[in-house]
VEXDO-39155 format. One record per residue (C-alpha): residue number from 1; residue in one letter; x, y, z. Coordinates in pm, 1 decimal, padded with zeros to 6 digits, always signed. Layout:
N
NUM A X Y Z
...
This chain:
321
1 M +03786.4 -08450.7 -00893.0
2 K +04079.8 -08241.3 -00784.6
3 A +04141.0 -08129.4 -01141.6
4 G +03774.5 -08026.2 -01166.4
5 R +03796.9 -07825.8 -00847.8
6 S +04113.8 -07657.7 -00966.1
7 F +03945.9 -07558.2 -01292.1
8 V +03651.6 -07402.9 -01104.5
9 L +03888.5 -07214.5 -00876.7
10 I +04081.1 -07083.7 -01174.6
11 V +03759.4 -06963.7 -01340.6
12 L +03643.5 -06795.5 -01020.2
13 G +03980.9 -06631.7 -00983.0
14 L +03961.4 -06498.3 -01336.9
15 V +03611.4 -06362.4 -01272.8
16 V +03724.7 -06190.5 -00954.2
17 A +04033.7 -06053.0 -01126.0
18 G +03820.4 -05931.1 -01413.0
19 A +03582.0 -05758.8 -01174.4
20 V +03871.2 -05594.8 -00989.4
21 L +04023.8 -05484.3 -01320.3
22 A +03688.4 -05347.2 -01439.6
23 W +03635.0 -05164.4 -01109.3
24 T +03984.7 -05019.3 -01134.9
25 M +03935.8 -04909.6 -01495.5
26 L +03582.8 -04772.6 -01451.4
27 G +03632.8 -04625.6 -01105.8
28 S +03342.4 -04533.7 -00879.5
29 A +03144.4 -04244.2 -00739.1
30 S +03241.9 -04110.7 -00397.9
31 I +02988.1 -03844.9 -00299.4
32 A +03001.8 -03781.8 +00075.8
33 R +02705.0 -03540.9 +00091.4
34 E +02461.2 -03363.6 -00137.1
35 T +02676.7 -03150.1 -00363.6
36 P +02585.0 -02899.5 -00636.3
37 F +02783.1 -02958.2 -00955.7
38 T +02785.0 -02717.3 -01249.7
39 I +02843.9 -02812.7 -01612.6
40 P +02929.5 -02516.3 -01834.4
41 A +02781.3 -02488.2 -02181.9
42 G +02974.5 -02683.9 -02443.5
43 A +03163.1 -02904.1 -02194.9
44 S +03267.7 -03248.6 -02319.6
45 V +03236.7 -03575.3 -02126.2
46 G +03612.4 -03571.1 -02069.3
47 T +03603.3 -03216.4 -01933.1
48 V +03314.0 -03302.1 -01701.0
49 A +03487.2 -03620.6 -01585.4
50 A +03805.3 -03427.4 -01502.7
51 K +03599.9 -03173.4 -01306.1
52 L +03422.6 -03452.8 -01114.9
53 E +03757.5 -03609.7 -01021.9
54 A +03908.0 -03274.4 -00925.0
55 E +03616.0 -03210.4 -00691.3
56 G +03652.1 -03556.9 -00535.5
57 L +03316.9 -03684.8 -00660.4
58 I +03452.5 -03982.1 -00859.1
59 S +03765.8 -04189.1 -00822.3
60 S +03878.0 -04174.8 -01185.7
61 A +03809.3 -03934.6 -01470.7
62 S +03924.9 -04187.3 -01729.2
63 G +03705.7 -04450.6 -01564.5
64 F +03401.1 -04224.1 -01581.5
65 T +03470.9 -04149.0 -01948.2
66 L +03505.0 -04521.1 -02022.8
67 H +03183.6 -04590.0 -01831.0
68 A +03007.9 -04327.4 -02041.3
69 R +03130.5 -04484.9 -02364.1
70 I +03027.8 -04836.2 -02263.5
71 F +02707.0 -04778.9 -02069.7
72 G +02589.3 -04425.1 -02153.3
73 S +02313.1 -04346.1 -02398.8
74 D +02363.1 -04147.2 -02717.0
75 A +02214.4 -03835.7 -02552.9
76 P +02462.8 -03552.2 -02492.8
77 I +02529.5 -03421.7 -02144.4
78 Q +02343.1 -03101.0 -02063.1
79 A +02473.3 -02772.4 -01927.3
80 G +02343.0 -02651.6 -01592.0
81 E +02366.6 -02711.1 -01219.3
82 F +02299.1 -03061.8 -01089.5
83 L +02251.6 -03193.8 -00735.9
84 L +02467.6 -03501.9 -00676.2
85 K +02366.7 -03727.2 -00385.3
86 P +02561.9 -03987.6 -00182.6
87 E +02354.0 -04278.7 -00310.3
88 M +02425.8 -04200.0 -00675.0
89 S +02645.1 -04431.6 -00880.5
90 Q +02847.4 -04321.5 -01181.3
91 G +02561.9 -04443.3 -01397.9
92 D +02314.8 -04232.9 -01200.4
93 I +02537.3 -03927.4 -01235.6
94 L +02571.3 -03977.2 -01608.7
95 A +02195.3 -04030.2 -01647.8
96 A +02125.5 -03707.2 -01457.8
97 F +02367.7 -03515.9 -01681.3
98 Q +02213.2 -03660.1 -01997.4
99 S +01852.4 -03601.5 -01889.0
100 G +01912.9 -03237.0 -01795.2
101 D +01778.9 -03291.0 -01442.2
102 V +01912.7 -02955.5 -01324.2
103 I +01856.8 -02779.0 -00992.3
104 R +01562.8 -02540.9 -01018.4
105 R +01557.0 -02224.4 -00811.6
106 F +01263.4 -01989.0 -00781.1
107 V +01186.5 -01620.0 -00756.8
108 T +00838.5 -01502.6 -00659.9
109 V +00668.0 -01180.6 -00768.4
110 P +00364.7 -01126.3 -00541.1
111 E +00044.6 -00973.7 -00677.3
112 G +00071.7 -00596.1 -00680.7
113 M +00450.7 -00577.1 -00659.7
114 P +00560.3 -00268.9 -00857.8
115 S +00834.2 -00297.1 -01116.2
116 I +01092.6 -00110.3 -00908.8
117 L +01063.6 -00376.9 -00636.9
118 V +01070.3 -00658.0 -00894.7
119 W +01393.0 -00506.2 -01026.8
120 E +01541.6 -00485.3 -00678.3
121 R +01451.3 -00849.3 -00611.4
122 L +01613.4 -00966.5 -00933.7
123 M +01925.9 -00757.8 -00882.4
124 A +01962.3 -00897.2 -00529.0
125 E +01957.7 -01259.1 -00652.5
126 P +02328.6 -01355.1 -00668.7
127 L +02277.2 -01660.7 -00889.8
128 L +02136.3 -01453.3 -01176.3
129 T +02369.0 -01272.7 -01415.0
130 G +02379.8 -00949.4 -01610.5
131 E +02227.5 -00606.6 -01570.5
132 V +01868.1 -00519.2 -01651.4
133 A +01668.2 -00196.6 -01648.6
134 V +01357.6 -00149.9 -01436.1
135 P +01081.0 -00316.7 -01641.1
136 P +00790.3 -00100.0 -01760.2
137 E +00517.0 -00086.1 -01497.1
138 G +00245.3 -00343.4 -01554.7
139 S +00458.4 -00560.7 -01783.6
140 I +00538.3 -00833.3 -01525.2
141 L +00288.6 -01106.7 -01438.2
142 P +00301.7 -01183.4 -01064.3
143 D +00387.3 -01551.9 -01025.0
144 T +00664.9 -01787.6 -00915.4
145 Y +00933.7 -01841.2 -01177.4
146 A +01201.2 -02110.9 -01196.1
147 F +01554.2 -02022.5 -01296.2
148 E +01895.5 -02185.2 -01313.8
149 R +02227.7 -02068.9 -01171.5
150 G +02390.5 -01834.0 -01418.4
151 Q +02069.6 -01749.3 -01604.7
152 S +02052.8 -01388.3 -01720.7
153 R +01818.8 -01144.7 -01552.1
154 A +01715.3 -01022.0 -01895.5
155 S +01590.5 -01368.0 -01995.9
156 L +01390.5 -01400.7 -01672.8
157 V +01230.4 -01058.3 -01722.4
158 E +01141.8 -01159.2 -02078.3
159 Q +00974.5 -01474.5 -01942.3
160 M +00773.5 -01266.3 -01692.0
161 Q +00665.5 -01019.4 -01960.7
162 T +00565.2 -01294.2 -02201.0
163 A +00353.6 -01444.5 -01923.3
164 M +00180.1 -01107.9 -01868.1
165 D +00107.9 -01061.0 -02239.1
166 K -00039.3 -01410.4 -02251.8
167 A -00250.0 -01363.4 -01937.0
168 V -00399.2 -01032.9 -02055.8
169 A -00476.8 -01178.8 -02398.6
170 E -00642.5 -01485.7 -02245.8
171 E -00861.6 -01280.5 -02011.7
172 W -00943.7 -01031.6 -02286.9
173 A -01073.7 -01317.2 -02499.8
174 K -01314.8 -01406.1 -02215.5
175 R -01425.2 -01049.3 -02136.4
176 A -01789.0 -00971.5 -02070.5
177 P -01973.2 -00768.6 -02335.1
178 G -01994.7 -00394.1 -02276.9
179 I -01710.3 -00356.3 -02027.2
180 A -01591.1 -00003.7 -01956.7
181 V -01250.8 -00036.1 -02125.7
182 S -01202.2 -00077.3 -02498.3
183 T -00839.6 -00193.5 -02518.7
184 M -00620.8 -00447.7 -02345.0
185 R -00388.2 -00165.5 -02241.4
186 D -00669.9 +00019.5 -02062.9
187 A -00782.8 -00306.4 -01902.3
188 L -00431.8 -00355.4 -01764.7
189 I -00422.8 +00000.4 -01629.6
190 L -00759.7 -00037.7 -01457.6
191 A -00656.7 -00378.5 -01319.1
192 S -00351.2 -00216.2 -01159.6
193 V -00579.3 +00031.1 -00979.2
194 V -00806.5 -00251.0 -00860.8
195 E -00500.0 -00443.9 -00740.1
196 K -00383.3 -00154.3 -00525.0
197 E -00728.5 -00061.1 -00391.0
198 T -00820.1 -00389.3 -00224.8
199 G -00632.8 -00667.9 -00055.3
200 K -00942.0 -00887.1 -00031.8
201 P -00978.7 -01135.9 -00318.0
202 D -01358.1 -01148.6 -00283.3
203 E -01379.1 -00770.1 -00336.8
204 R -01190.3 -00748.5 -00664.7
205 R -01487.9 -00781.2 -00896.2
206 M -01690.5 -00534.6 -00688.3
207 V -01411.0 -00275.7 -00692.2
208 A -01371.1 -00334.7 -01066.3
209 G -01745.7 -00280.7 -01109.1
210 L -01738.2 +00044.3 -00912.9
211 Y -01448.2 +00189.5 -01111.2
212 S -01602.8 +00070.0 -01435.2
213 N -01914.2 +00271.4 -01343.9
214 R -01701.5 +00578.6 -01281.0
215 V -01521.9 +00538.8 -01613.6
216 R -01853.1 +00508.7 -01799.6
217 T -02011.2 +00811.5 -01632.5
218 G -01704.5 +01034.1 -01661.8
219 M -01649.7 +01058.6 -01287.0
220 K -01301.6 +01095.3 -01150.6
221 L -01171.7 +00764.6 -01016.2
222 Q -01029.1 +00932.6 -00703.6
223 A -00808.5 +00633.9 -00624.1
224 D -00550.8 +00716.5 -00356.8
225 P -00279.7 +00484.5 -00500.2
226 T -00273.9 +00694.9 -00817.7
227 I -00166.5 +00993.8 -00606.9
228 I +00118.8 +00797.7 -00453.2
229 Y +00257.1 +00631.8 -00767.2
230 P +00427.4 +00934.2 -00928.6
231 I +00584.6 +01017.1 -00591.3
232 T +00733.5 +00676.2 -00508.7
233 K +00704.1 +00476.3 -00834.3
234 G +00513.3 +00213.7 -00642.6
235 K +00708.9 +00194.2 -00319.7
236 P +00521.0 +00254.4 +00007.4
237 L +00473.0 +00622.5 +00087.6
238 G +00526.5 +00567.0 +00459.7
239 R +00310.9 +00859.6 +00567.0
240 R -00025.0 +01020.8 +00504.8
241 I -00091.4 +01183.0 +00170.1
242 K -00052.2 +01560.8 +00178.3
243 Q -00321.8 +01798.7 +00054.4
244 S -00073.6 +01938.9 -00196.3
245 E -00026.0 +01588.2 -00336.6
246 I -00400.8 +01535.1 -00366.0
247 A -00421.1 +01858.0 -00565.4
248 A -00119.2 +01779.9 -00785.2
249 V -00191.8 +01766.6 -01157.8
250 N -00008.3 +01491.8 -01343.8
251 G -00083.2 +01196.3 -01566.2
252 Y -00155.6 +00962.3 -01276.0
253 N -00348.2 +01155.2 -01009.9
254 T -00710.8 +01053.2 -01060.1
255 Y -00823.4 +01320.5 -00812.7
256 T -00733.8 +01588.4 -01067.0
257 I -00783.1 +01408.9 -01400.6
258 V -01085.7 +01235.1 -01547.3
259 G -01048.3 +00877.4 -01664.9
260 L -00767.2 +00630.7 -01624.3
261 P -00411.4 +00718.5 -01525.2
262 E -00165.9 +00733.3 -01812.8
263 G -00017.9 +00395.6 -01726.6
264 P -00033.7 +00106.5 -01480.1
265 I +00055.3 +00185.0 -01118.9
266 T +00171.5 -00167.8 -01033.6
267 N +00189.4 -00518.9 -01175.8
268 P -00161.0 -00660.9 -01128.7
269 G -00220.8 -01029.8 -01073.9
270 R -00432.0 -01245.0 -01299.9
271 A -00730.0 -01223.5 -01060.1
272 S -00743.2 -00843.1 -01082.2
273 I -00710.3 -00859.3 -01460.7
274 A -00995.9 -01109.1 -01474.4
275 A -01205.4 -00887.3 -01244.3
276 V -01176.9 -00593.2 -01483.6
277 M -01271.9 -00813.4 -01778.6
278 N -01575.2 -00946.2 -01589.1
279 P -01665.0 -00686.8 -01322.5
280 E -01948.3 -00718.0 -01074.5
281 K -02278.3 -00579.9 -01206.6
282 T -02342.7 -00308.0 -00953.5
283 A -02469.9 +00048.6 -00925.4
284 A -02201.3 +00137.5 -00668.8
285 L -02006.8 +00457.8 -00726.7
286 F -01847.5 +00507.3 -00383.6
287 M -01646.2 +00306.3 -00133.9
288 V -01470.2 +00367.5 +00194.0
289 A -01262.5 +00146.4 +00424.4
290 D -01460.5 -00062.7 +00672.5
291 G -01180.4 -00114.8 +00924.7
292 T -01117.9 -00480.4 +00837.7
293 G -00912.5 -00435.2 +00522.2
294 G -01224.2 -00427.5 +00307.5
295 H -01471.1 -00158.6 +00205.4
296 W -01829.4 -00042.6 +00238.5
297 F -01984.4 +00028.7 -00100.8
298 A -02256.6 +00280.0 -00176.3
299 D -02471.4 +00372.3 -00476.0
300 T -02541.9 +00727.2 -00361.9
301 L -02345.1 +01009.1 -00205.6
302 A -02577.5 +01010.9 +00098.0
303 E -02507.7 +00642.4 +00164.5
304 H -02137.5 +00704.3 +00114.0
305 N -02132.5 +00993.8 +00363.2
306 A -02295.1 +00769.5 +00624.3
307 N -02026.3 +00503.9 +00561.5
308 V -01755.2 +00767.4 +00591.3
309 A -01897.3 +00871.3 +00929.2
310 K -01877.3 +00508.6 +01045.9
311 W -01516.7 +00487.7 +00927.4
312 Y -01423.1 +00806.7 +01111.6
313 A -01578.4 +00665.2 +01428.1
314 I -01364.6 +00351.3 +01394.5
315 R -01052.3 +00562.4 +01349.0
316 R -01137.1 +00773.7 +01653.8
317 D -01179.9 +00458.9 +01862.0
318 R -00836.1 +00346.3 +01743.9
319 G -00683.6 +00679.8 +01842.7
320 E -00599.3 +00763.3 +01481.0
321 M -00796.2 +01089.8 +01483.6
């Protein structure tokens, strides 16, 4: 009996010793709080393990490397920035590195943001890299885009431009027959005017219908944002438009030229693009602000003049005139 007990104790001792030896050889994770960890492109398991140990996130670089050899999959570790959490074991860390579960950050381009402001937003993001020129107006699709630490600004701009090309092509394929524009480029230009003329989503198709009527009949668009664009390149004017600016002749001012401006005046969202491709069927040719952020629409000049009188009355009540 005693010999049997001694044998069991010896076996248990060997098991415990083996576990201690394995723990010592393999080491352990020691993550005190959520910690970003960056793996550069081309880094080996050994290099990553040494970096983890140097940053105090594991107890042993050699142990982590051994753990990877014994328990890791055949998948390579991925470059990028990873979020390591206190509850993660060495196996969890390795799995995250092999799956490419990187931290995703986001930059948002709102509908109607001009390219100069998109450029400023990208240049102000410290986790992006590299220089980039101001993108051509109308080439960026407003949306929210994910990026990784160290990603180039040029690659993000390319992603935004590819998204715009795709969106315009998709909406063009669904366009209504007989719309006022004959090319995707002209549709994009008109959509940029619609985007700047109304902040109300439920008005977009109506505004698109009105401007489509003006294009068809050869009327001047007379869109105020087209006066402002060549002055500020899309930034807010910050004051009233001057009479000299209304009378200025250039490729954008639709008070002095017939037809569309020579290029987009902002980056229109998908909804404005879709509105131009499928505008409201209307006889409206005129619109004026209604005091709520929207517009009154009119088919005739007489109706329009009456709406203008109402708008002036609102402005007088507000002390603006």
